[in-house]
C-alpha positions in Angstrom: 153.7 40.3 100.8 154.3 39.8 104.5 152.0 38.9 107.3 148.5 37.5 107.0 148.1 38.5 103.3 151.3 36.6 102.4 150.1 33.6 104.2 146.7 33.7 102.5 148.4 34.1 99.1 150.6 31.1 99.7 147.6 29.1 101.0 145.6 29.8 97.8 148.6 28.7 95.7 149.1 25.5 97.6 145.4 24.6 97.7 144.9 23.5 94.0 148.1 21.6 94.0 147.2 19.6 97.1 143.7 18.9 95.9 144.9 17.7 92.5 147.7 15.5 93.8 145.4 14.2 96.5 142.7 13.3 94.0 145.3 11.5 91.8 146.6 9.6 94.8 143.1 8.5 95.7 142.7 7.0 92.2 145.5 4.6 92.9 143.7 2.7 95.6 146.2 2.5 98.4 147.2 6.1 97.8 143.9 7.1 99.4 145.6 6.9 102.8 147.8 9.8 101.7 145.4 11.4 99.2 142.5 12.1 101.5 144.6 14.0 104.1 146.1 16.0 101.2 142.7 17.0 99.9 141.7 18.1 103.4 144.9 20.1 103.8 144.2 21.6 100.3 140.7 22.7 101.4 142.0 24.2 104.7 145.2 25.8 103.2 143.7 29.2 102.4 142.2 29.4 105.9 145.4 28.2 107.7 147.9 30.3 105.6 147.2 33.6 107.4 147.9 32.0 110.7 151.5 31.4 109.7 151.8 35.0 108.5 150.6 36.5 111.8 153.7 35.1 113.6 156.2 36.7 111.2 158.4 39.4 112.7 159.8 42.2 110.6 162.4 44.8 111.6 166.0 46.0 111.4 169.1 44.0 112.3 170.5 45.4 115.5 174.1 44.8 114.1 174.0 46.3 110.6 170.5 47.8 110.1 169.4 45.6 107.3 165.7 44.8 107.0 165.1 41.3 108.1 162.1 39.0 108.5 161.7 36.1 110.8 159.1 33.5 109.9 159.7 31.7 113.1 158.5 34.0 115.9 158.9 31.1 118.4 162.6 30.6 117.6 165.1 31.9 120.2 167.3 33.5 117.5 168.8 33.3 114.0 171.6 34.8 111.9 171.3 38.0 109.8 171.4 37.3 106.1 173.4 40.5 105.5 176.1 40.5 108.2 175.9 36.9 109.5 175.7 38.0 113.1 173.5 36.2 115.6 170.2 37.9 116.5 168.0 36.9 119.4 164.2 37.5 119.7 162.9 38.9 123.0 159.4 40.2 123.5 158.9 40.2 119.7 162.0 42.5 119.2 165.4 41.8 117.7 168.4 42.2 120.0 172.1 41.5 119.6 173.5 38.2 120.8 176.7 38.6 122.7 179.3 36.1 123.6 178.8 36.8 127.3 175.3 35.4 127.3 174.4 31.9 128.4 174.8 29.2 125.7 171.2 28.1 125.9 170.0 31.6 124.9 172.4 31.9 122.0 171.8 28.5 120.6 175.5 27.9 120.7 177.0 24.5 120.6 179.7 25.5 123.1 179.6 23.7 126.5 181.2 24.9 129.7 183.8 22.6 131.2 182.9 21.5 134.7 185.6 20.8 137.2 185.1 17.6 139.2 184.5 18.1 142.9 186.4 16.0 145.4 
């Protein structure tokens, strides 16, 4: 269940829960401040669910060949669940992350030492 259908399926599962909990919160009085937005989200969940599914990327790991999915198409990269190597996303394709790349592209916490100028 990947892509838009998976998002729609998740949206239809979330919708009744959000509507029921939102309604119960509305019955408490002050809970209406949280209950009304939950009801609105519950009504819109089946419509918004597929939008999250459209951004999902699916392919093979460039390191080990395992099938991977990235639910965050906007992320710069992530780690493979099978081989734990870093994978970058470029033009909606998975590529290997190498140590020679700039730290801001790899998401690395390493910082380069800068020599003071005199």
